[in-house]
N, C-alpha and C positions, 0 to 999 in steps of 0.2 A: 788764408790760403786760397790761391786762385784755382778755380775748377773749370774744366773744359769739357766740351762735347765734341764729338768727331763725326764726320760724314765721309763715306768712301763712295766715289763714283766710278763705275766700271764703264769705260768708253771703248767703242770699236768704231770703225769707219762709218758703218751704216747708221749708227745711233745719232750722229751729228750731221747727217745730210751729205754723205759722200766722203771723199778722201779726208782723212784726219790731217789737218794742216796746222801750222803754228798760229795762223790768224784765227782759226776756229777755236783752238785751245785757249788762246788769249782772251777771246770774247767770253767763253765759258767761265774762265777764272775771274774776269772782271765782273760778270753777272753775279757770281757767288760772293765776291768781295763786297758788293753792294748790300748783301744780306748779312754781312759781318763775318763771313768765313775767310780764313787765311790758309794759304797753301802750306801743307806740312810735308808732303812727299808725293812724288810721281814714280810709279813702278811699271816697267814694261811687263806684260803678261800675255798669255794665250787665253782668249775669250771664246767660250763655246759658241758655235754658230747655231742657227735655228734648224738646219738640216744636216744630218749625218753626224758621225762621231768626231770629226775634226774640229779645229778651232781657227780663229783668225788672230792676228796680232792686235793687241789693244793696250790700254793703259788703265791702271788703278790710280786714281787721284784721291789722296787723303787730305781732308780739310779739317781745320779746328777753329773753334771760337769759344770765348769765355762764356760760361753760363751766367744767367742773370741772377 
């Protein structure tokens, strides 16, 4: 039976150096793929900011890979 491990990345614009763009997301996914991670899901979410009660738009990126 195959077993998997999962990783969830919480992304907001400031975490990846400015505006969240398709190119930056593609680079992040390719970097993770080199470590054996495969994209499972991307979910839009509100990410809490550093200052104040509000949040900013962000993404939850769920990755999976088989365990050794």
